[in-house]
N, C-alpha and C positions, 0 to 999 in steps of 0.2 A: 705924346698921347694922341695927338691929331693924326700922325702918321700911323699909329696903330689902328685907328678907327677907319682910316682910308684904305689901308692894306685890308682889313676885314672886310670893308665893303667891296673892294675889287675882287677878292676871293669869292664872295657871296655872288656877285654878278657872274663871274667866270663860272662857278659851280652851276648856277641856274642856267646859263647858257648852254653849257655842255650837257647837263641833264635834260634840258628842253629838247636838245637834238637827238638824245638817245631814247626818250620816252620814260625815263625814270620819274617818280613822283618825288617833289622835293617841297618840304613845308619847313618853315622856321618861324620863330617868333620875330615879327617885324621890328619890335621896339628893343628886342635882345639878340642882335645878330651873332653873338658868340656861339649859339648852339643851333645846329641844323640836323634835320631828320630826313634821310632820303630812302627811297626805294622800300617802303613800307608795303608789306604783302602778307596774305595769309592763304592757306590751302582751302580748296572748295570743301564743304561738308553737307552731307544731306541732312534733312529734318531729323532723322533718328539719332544723329550724333550731336550731342549738346556741349561738346568742348572743341576748342581750336586754338591755334597759336598764330601770334603775330610776329613778323621777323622784319627787320629795319636795320639800317646803318646810322648810328649816332655820331656825329661830327662835332667836336668841342673846338671852335676856333678862337676861344677866349684865352686869356693869360693865366686863369687859375681853373683847377679842376671842379667839376660839377658832379652832381650825383642825381640819377633817375630815382625818384623816390616813390612814385605812385603812377597808375594808368587807369583810365576809365573809358566806357564806351557803352553808348545806348544799344549796341548789338548784343550785350551779354549782361546777365544778372550780376556777375562778379568778375573783376579783372585783377590779376595778380602778376608780379614779376617773378619769373622762374630762371633756374639753371638746371643742368643736368650733370650727374656724376656717374661714372662707371665703378661699381663695386663687385668684385668677384664675377666679372663678365656680364652683370646685370646693370642696364642703364636705369637709373632712378631720377625722377624729376623732383624739385623742391622748390618752395618759394624763398626768395631772398627779400630783404629789407630795402635794399637799393643796389644800384650799379653805378660805380664811380667811373666818369669819363674824363681822363687826365687832361690837363691843358694841351691844346694842340694836337690831340690824339683822335683817332677813331675807334669805336668799339661797335662790332657786328653782332647784332642778334640774329641767330641762324639756327636751322634744326640741329639738334645735339648740343646746344650751347644755351646762352641766354635767349630768352624769348618772353613776350607777352602772353599770358594764359588766359584764354576767354572761357569761362564756365557759365553754364546755363545760356547757351545760345538762344536768342529769341526768335531766330528765323534761319533758315539754311543759308549757308555761305555758298552762293553760285559763282561758277566761273564767270569773269568778266565784270562782275558787280564790284561795288565798293561801299565802305562803311567808314564812319567817323571814328577816330581814337584820340583820347587826349593824353599826353604824357607830361608828368608834372616832374620838374626838376628843382632842386633845392635853391638854386640860384637864378636859373633863367626863367622860373616860373612854369606856366602852362603853355604847351605847343600842341595845337590841333593839327592832326595828320589825317589824310585820306588813305585807307588801306585798300589796297587792290587785291581781289580774290583771283588766285591762279589755280591751274588744275590740281587735283589731289595728289599727283606723284611729284610734284614740283620739290626739287632737292631733297629726294627721299632719304630718310634716316632709318635705322633699325628701330623696331618697336620698343617702347620703354614703358615702365611701370610708373603710375602716379601714386604717391602716398601721402 
């Protein structure tokens, strides 16, 4: 057990060192090092657009699966976990109840896949700015993340419908 905790701590320090050199944002629950969130970002959005998506990479360094069950942010009136599917050539977005992150694995939230949907944005998302997001996991609990806003064309995907 001590070896597992030591290995987790070494991996966390290594990840923080590497990401510190590359400029990626890394945030994790200090008292629950089994879950790490890295590179949280959103596309810039002008004031007339009231929805946006947050993308990030979730790393489960623990010995058992965990599930992202909720998200919240003061930047939006409502925050949901979404996925995207392709049906008859049409991409559709839909809410999911949770996303499992298997033990020792990584799940990427990216355009055209899992993402955190921000609805009722309270202010424009301007390139270079940041805003807080809280991710809630079934086992790891709440993890506070700082989301970086990137230019609107970042990792562009085909337009999709929300229903």
